[in-house]
N, C-alpha and C positions, 0 to 999 in steps of 0.2 A: 428723816427729812427735817430740815431747818424750819421750825414752825414760824419763824419771823419772816422768812422769805415769801415773796408774793406767789401765790398759786396762779400759774397762767390759766388754768382751766376755769377757776372761779372768776378771774378777770374777763375771760371770754364769755362766761355765763352772764355776767352783768351787762356786757356789751350786747349780747344776744337779747336780753330782756329789754334793753332800751331800743335797739334798732330793728328787732324782728317781732318780738312778742307784744310790745306796747301798741304798735300800729295794728296788729291783729286784734287786739282787745278793743280798740276803738271801733272796729267793724263788728266784732262779735264779742260783746261783753261776757265775762264769766258768769256762770250760773249763781254764784254766791260770793259774798265779799271775802270770806275766810274759809279755807279748806282745812279741816282737822280730822284726826283719827276719832272714832266714836267713843272710846273708853278713856283714853288718857288726854284727849283734846290737844295732841301734839299737831303743831302746824305742819301742814303739807306744802312742800314747794312745788311749783309746776314742773320742775324736772331736776334730777340729781346727777351729778358728775363725780368722777373719782376725786378722792381727797388729795392724792398726790399728783405730781406734774407728769403726766404721760401724754401731753397734747399731741405729739406728732402722730403717734399710733392711733390715739383716740379720734382724731379728726379724719384720719384716713379711712377707718373702719366704721365709726360710728356717726360723728358729728352731733349736731344739736337738732332737735325737732324742727321740721320745716325747712332744713338745709341739706344739701348734698352731703352724703349719699343716701339720705332718708332712711337709714336703717332704724332710726327712732321715731319715724312717723312722717307723714307728708304734710301735716300741719303743725305749726309751731305750738299751739296750745291743745291740740286734739280735743278730747272730750270734756275739757274744762269750759270750752266755748259752747259746744253742743254735742249731744250724744250721736253715735252712729245712727244712720237711718234704719229704723225697725220695720223690716219687711216680713210678711208671711206669704210664701209661695202658695198661691191659691187659684182655684178654677176648677169647675166641674159642671156637668150638665149643660144647660143652655145659659145664654148671656144674663138673663134675668136672675137666675139662681146665683150665679157668681157675683153679680152686682150686689145682691143681698148680703153675701159673705164679706165682700169688700167693705160695705158700709158698716157692718157689724165690727170688723177689725179696726177701721178707722175710729169708730166710736169707742173702742177699747184702748186706744193710744197708739195704733200703728201709725208710722209716719211716712210710709211709701207703699205702693202697690207692686206686687210681683206676680205677673199673670202666667199661669200654666194653661197651655193649649192642649186640646186633644190631638190624637195621632193624625187623623185626617187633615186637620189644620196644619200640623207641623210638616206634612209632606205635600201640601198644596192641593188637597182635594176638598170639594164641597161636601156637605153633609149627605147630599142625595146621590153621590157617586157609588157605584157598586162596591168599590174597594173600602169604602166607609163603614160598611155594614158590621155591626157588632162593636164598633170603636167610638161612635159619636158620643161625646161628652164623658167618656169613661175615665181618662186620666187628665183631663183638663177641660177647659171650656171650648165649645164649638163655635168657631167664628167662620162664617162663609162670605159675609158681605159687610159693607159699611153699616147697614141697619143693625147687625148683630153688635158691632163695635159701639154704636150709639147706645145701645141698650146696656152693654157691659159698663160703659163709663158715665151713665146717666147719674146726675147729681153729684158727680166727683169733679171738683174744680181743678182743671188741668193746669192753672196758673199757680196752684198751691201744693198739689200732690205730685210727686214724681212717679213715673210709670216704668217699671222694669218688665221687659217681655222676654221670656225664654222661647225664642223663635230663631231659626237659623236659615234653612234653605229659602223660605219665603219671607224673610225678615223685611225686605224692602216693601213689600205689599202691606204688611201689618203696620209698619211705621207710617205708611201713606194714609192708612185709616186713622191713626191717632191724630196725624197732622189735620186731616179733614174734620174730625170731631172737634178738635181744638178751634178750627176756624168757625165751626157752627156755634161753639161757645163764646165766640168773641176773643179767643186767646190766640194771638199770632204765633207762628212757628217759632219765632225768635224767643219766645217766652217759655216753650215747652221744656220740661226737665224729665229725664229718664234714661233708660238704657235699652238698647235691643242687643240680644246675645250675638247674632250674626257671625258666629264662629263655625265655619263649615269644616275646617280641618279636623277639629275634634270629633265631628260626625263621621268622617271616614275612619278615624282611629278607634272610637270607642262607643259610639252611640247609634249611628245608622239612619237618622232622619234626614238624609240627603235627598235631593231631586236631580240636580244637574251635574255634569262632569266638572272636574276641578277648574278648568280655565274660565268658563263662563261664570262659575260660582265666585271666583276671585274678582271677576269684573263687576258683579253685582255688589260685592262688599266694597271695593274702591269707589264705586259709584255713590254708595251711601256716604263714605268718608267726604267725598267732594261736595255732595249736596248739602250735607248737614254743616260743613264748615262755613258755607256761605248763607244757609237758610235757617238752621236749627242749632246755633252755636252752643246751647246748654245741654245738648243731647249727647250722651256717650255712645258713640257710633258702633262699638263692638265691645263685647265682654268676653275676652280671651279666656277660655275655660279650662281650668285644670280640674274642676269638680268631677266631671264625667271620666276623666282620665284616672282619678283616684278611685272612683266608684267601680271602674273596670278592674282595679286591682293593683295599681301602681304604688310604688313606695312614695314617701314624702319627697325625696330628692328628685325622683322621676317626675312627679307632679310639677314641681318648679321647673325642671329642665325642659320637658315637652311643651309645657305651657308658653314659657318664654321663647322657645324655638319657634312655636307657631306664631308668637307675636313679632319675632323677627322677620318671618315670611311676609306677614301682612304689611308690616312697614316697608319692606323692600318692594313688594308688589305695588304699593301706592306710590312710592318714589318712582318706580319704573313706568307708572301710568302718568308721570308728569307732575305729581303733587310735591309741594315743599314739606319737608318733615315737620317743621314747626307750625304748619297750617292745619294739621290734623292730629298730631300725636297727643296734644292735650286733651282730646276727646276719646282716647282709648281708655278702656277699663278692663279689669280682670276679675275673674270668679274662681275662688278657691274652695276646697273641701276643709272641713275640720274634723279630725279624727280623735281617737282616745288617748294617745300618748301625749299627754298634756304639753309638757315642756318641748318636746320635739316639734309640736305644731306651732307653738309660739315662735320658735327659732326658724321654722319654715317660712313663716310670713315675713319676718325680718330679712332673711337671706334673699327672698324673692325681690323685696323692694330695693336692697342695695344692689343686687345684680342687674336689675332692669335699669336703674339710674346710670350704672357704668356702660351698659349696652347702648343706651340712647345717646349718652354724651360722647363716649369714646368711639363707638362703632358707626353710628349715624350722624355724628357731628351736630346734634340738636343744640341750638343756642338758648332757646327759651326754657327756663326752669320748669315750666309747667309740662314740658315734653319729657322730662326726666322722672316725673313722679308716678309710681305705681299705685293707682287707686284701685281698691278691690272690694267686691261683694263676697261674703262667705256664707256658705250653707253648711249646717251640721251634717255629718256623714250618714246618708241614707243606708249604706251598706253595713253600717255598724249596728243598726237596729235589729232586734230579734223579736220573732213571733212568740217565742217562749218568754214567759214573765215580762209582758210589755210594759209594766210599770217601771222596770229597770231602765227603760229607754229615756225616762225623764231625767234620770241621773246622768246617763251618758251625754244627752243633749246639753244639760247644764255645763258639764266639764268642757265640752267642745265649744260651746258658746263663749265661756270665759277665755278659753285659749284664743279665740278669734279676737276678742276685745283686747286681751293683753298683747296680741300680735299687731293691733293697730288697724283693724278693719274699718272701712267707711260705711258698711251696710252689712246687715246680718239677717238671715232667715234661720229660725230654729224649727227643726222638725217636730212633728206631733208624735206622741208615744205609740199610737195605733198604726202608723204608716207601713209597718211590716205586714199588716193584715189587710188594710184597705185604704181608700181615701180617708183623710182625717175628719173626725166629727168636729162640730163647732166647739164642744167642750175641751177636746183635746188641743185644738188650735188655740184656744184661749189660754190654757196652761202653758203652751210653748211661748206665746207672746209674753205672758207674765214672767216667764224665766228671764227673758231679756230685760224686762223692766226692774226685776229684783236685782239683777247684776248692776244695771245702771244706777238705780236710786238707793240701794241698800249696802252694796258690797264695799264701796269706797275705791274700787280699783280704777275708776274713771277720774279720779281726783288729781292724779299726777300723770305726766307723759311717760310712756314706756317704762312702767314700774319695775320690770325684770331686767331692764338694761343694766349691765354691769355684773350680773350673776355670772360667776365663772363658768358654770355649766351651760347656761343659755347662750353665752357668747361663744363658747367652744362648739356647741351644737350649730349655731348660726354659721360660724366659719366652715364647718365640715359639710353642712348641706350646701352651702355656696360652692365649695370646692367640687363636690360630687356633681352638682348641676352644670357647672362650667365644663366638666369633663364630657358629659353627655352632649352639651351644645357643641363642643369642639368636634366630637364624632359626627354629629349631624351636619356641621358645616363641611367636614370632609366628603360627605356623601352628596353635597350640593344643595343642602337646605332642607327645611322641614318638608316641603311638598315632595321632594325626592325621597326622603326617609319614609314618608307615609306610603308612597307608591311602591316602595321596595318591601314594605311590610316590617321594617325595622322596629318602628315604635310599637306596633301591635305585639310583635313577638317579645319585646322587652316587658311589656305590661303583663302579657299572659304568663311569662316566666315568674314574674314577681307574685302574680295572683296565685299561681300553682304552689309556690313556696308558702304563701300564707295559709292557703287551705290545708295543706299537709301539716302545717304546724298546729293548726286548730284541730284537725282530726286526731293527731297524736297526743293532744293535750298539752303540748309545749306552749301554745298561746291560749290563755284562758279567756273564754267568753262566759261570763257569769250568767248562770241560768240556762245555758245551752250545753256546754261541754263540762261544766262543773257547777256544783250547787243546784242541781236540778230538783224540781218538785213535780209531783203528779198534779196536773192542772188541766182545766178545760176552759178555754176562753168563751165566754158568753156575753161579753160586753157589747154595747151598741157599736154597730158598724155602718158606715155610709155606703150605699150602693146606688148606682146609677142604672136605670133600666132603659129598654128600647123605646119607651114612649118618647124619650128626648129626641131620637132620630126621626121618628114619625112627625113630631111637631116642627122640627127644623126643615124637613122636606116640604111640608105644607107652606112654611113660611118663604122658602126659596121659590116655590111655584107662584106665590102670590107676588113676591118681588119682581119676578120676571114678567108678569102680566101687567105690572103697573109702571115699570120704568120705561125710558125711551130706548128701545132696543136698537134703533138705528144708530143712535149716538154711541151706544155700547160697542157695537160692531165697528164703528168708524175708529174709536180710540184703540180697540184691540188690533185693528189693521196697522195703525201707527206704531204700536208696540212692537208688532211683528217686523216692521220695516226698520225700526231703530234697533232691534236685537241683532239684525243682520249687519248693522253698521258698527264696527268695533269702536268708533270715535263718538257714537252718540251717547247721550245721557238718558237713562231710563226712569230715574227717580221722578222728575217732574211729570212723566206720563203716567206713572203709577198713581200719583196724587190726583191726576185728572180722571183716571179710569175709575178709582174707587168712589170718587165724587158723583160719577155717572151711574153708580151701583153695579159696575161690573164686579163679579164675584172673584173671590180668591182662586177658585178652581179654573175659572175662564182665563184669568191673567196667567196663572201658572201653565195652563195647558198651551196658551200662545207661545210662551217661552219654551216649553218642551218641544213644540214644533220646529224651533230654530236650534236650540241648544242640544236636544236629545236628553236622555236620562242616563244617569250614571249607574253602572253595575260593577261589582267588584272585578268580574272578569275583564272589564274594559281596560284595566291597568296591567293585565298580565301580558 
């Protein structure tokens, strides 16, 4: 190359620094005046580009951070402005116990809450329902009413802390409770920040905490889109989840493909319901898994971001650049944790968290080393949070944008994962979309086949799991484990009885009757009624039972 000739990419980089980066820095100043490597004090640029002029290919496949197609990140300065949101997925027992854990995590430097709900809450039953026996508070916090949510969020400023909630079928009701607590705190809905998972398709595919059939479930989802676009504009209205798809056994490419195919379905359903794509697409978010094949995971995140940008711009004709940006939360892989030699899980989680950061995540949860055995102890949770903080403050990987961009291997992996995901999406399109593919069992079969292949490889020793199928030791785990006993349910039942004796039951019955009538009208909006109902202390189970009376309940046989 003629070294005296101007390098077009360097020219574009300078233009980007002036027109894109500098305005961003005025809003979000960098953490320090100068970034350098720790040993040689070499100055670190915010982003690197190839030395030779390959602008045409580069701009089509990579671009610059904060610009289409977002392969290199959805923000121009990424973690140089501020780190990813550090969340720890937490919740157990009753609301008071979980509130104490949240306050501990915030005191230790966590920057956002991620709420885990118990199974009765996830499927719309109060703690005193017969189906809740044995499950109250076991895998998350028990929330039956606004009174529980008030306790859960007591002392947590909702104008400063974002709230992520892993809730799907009854997502609208739990979101209504947060809105009501915010109002009581003096925080208007327009200032609330957070995410509600609200992804029902992956429940039918891989997880199983559904309540209603697909059609009314999709109605509830688009109703949240519409309501939040007008009333809660800073809230992410859905977290389209590949995490559970990967936990069920999918490959990396399948995780991208099936997640984005579900995203396509949600966008199309919202458009069919009369919403303009640019009115709601900027509030969509995604949720991915991070597994152990480090560079493949980095490439997976980059491929997903590029592919979604093309889908939104080319397929749906979105005009607002915010609609093109795939923003995502990552959780390290729960299915990769082993009960054998659980200390090894700390290493796995570190590797996975680093892959998520190098892949450009906006939010991150790190699993605790003991989660293959029980709910995490406070000490294990602290170590998991410290893992993120060490990556952020000590590793240097956050000092430049997309530091693995340009790696021949990473770029090749990115291209290949994108190609494989596009092929799956094309197949799903041929079938009539994600909803039809789920109904016909195609997605579940593909995941099951992939899971079987992986399990066979592990059993044969072809895929090594350190401490489990190789490098085993004789051991007996006697460490501290967190257990939740039945006293939680007894206390929750008593609290519900007291609530029902103190509230205005006539007002509750009146609002439940209005919800019943609105549910029967396909054009009616339900979210405002849910906000009114929870404020009157109607319980989660009462609201969901009202909807069950209209929508019915989903069973797998109902699609056969």
